[in-house]
N, C-alpha and C positions, 0 to 999 in steps of 0.2 A: 504494500499499499504506499502510495506517495505521501509525503508529509509536507504540508504548507506552513510557512512561517512569515512573520513580518508583514501582515496585510496593512496597506495604507490606502488612504483616499484623500484627495485634495481637489477642491474646486479650481477650475481653470477659466471660469467665466460665469455668465449668468445661466447658461444651460449646458455647460460641459464640465467634465471632471476627469482626472486621471487616477487610476488605481494601480498598485503594484502588489505583488506577492512573490515570495521565494519558494521554489519547489526543489526537492532533492532528487527529482526523477526527470530524465530527458526523454519522455515518451508520452503519448496521449495529448490531451487538451486541458486547459484550465477554463472551466466555466465560471461566469460571473453573473451576478444580478445586482442591480442598484435599487435599493428600496428606502422607504421613509420609516423603516422599523429596524431596531437593533437586533430583533429576534431573527436568527438565521432560518432560512427555508431548509427543508430536507434536501438531500441530494436529488431525489426524483423531482421535486418542485423546481430545483435549480435547472435541471436538464430540460425542463419545459418553459423556462423563463418566468417562473411564478414567484411571488413572495411567500411569506410564511402562512398567509391566509388563503393561498390558492388563487390570488388575483394576479393579473399581469404585472410584472415588475416595471419600474420606471425606465429601466434599460436592462438589457440582458444580452448575453452572447457567449462566445468561446474564442479562446486564442487560436492562432494558427497551430498546426501540428508541431509539437515540441520535439526538438532534436537533441537538446542539451538541458541539464539542470541549471537553475539559476533564477534570476529575477524575471518575472513576466509582467509586462506593462500593458495595461488595458485603458482604452479611451471610451468614456461614456458621453452620450449626447442626448438631447431631447428632454433635459431635466427642467424643472420649474425654478425661476429665479427666487432667491432668498428663502430657500427650503433646505432643511437638514436631511442628509442622506447617509447611508452606509453601503459600502461594497461588501459583498459576500462572495467568497471564492471556493471552488471545489476542483480538485484535479481528478480527471477520469482517464485511466488507461484503457479500460473497457467497462462494460456495464457491470461486471462482477468485481471490478477493482477500482474503487472510488476512495478518495481521501475524506477525512472529516471536513466539514464546512468551517471556514475561518472567516471572521468578520473584522473589517477595519474600524478604527475609531471614526466617530461621526465627522462630517464636514458640511459646510453650508455654502450653497451656490451664491454667487454675487447677486446683489439686488439690482433690479432694473433701474435705469436712470429715471430721475424725476422728470416728468414732462415739463418743458419750459414754455413760458408764454411771455409775450410782450404786448404792451399796448401799442396799437397802431394809431398813428396820428390821423384824425379824421377832421375834415374841413367842417367848419361851423355851418356851412351851407349844405352838407351832405344829408341832413335830416331836417324835416320840419316837424312840427308838433304832431306826433302820432302817425305821421305819413312817411313812408319810405319813398324816396324819389328814385 
């Protein structure tokens, strides 16, 4: 069974994040889900891209086929601004050989910028009382 260590997650923008995890095995895939819950999904839920409640995760997928042990970098997208998330990782060599699920510390995506507005200069003659010209 592969062993995963050092899970991380960091926001890289309003709707994106990067996660990393270290694996001791250079075979198979690392599955990931990004959720708004610190509770890890089961390995079966993860392989279907679901959270711990069986709902679609905010983002999910798998790494390319691994050839070497080491750090696996994952990019998540489609997240909601100013929201707290967790990465959950699982290494799968085959359906009968899955690691335990490991969870990153929480991270929060960047807030969307405040809408800006400015007063437009309007001519005193642009409006008459109650009537738009």
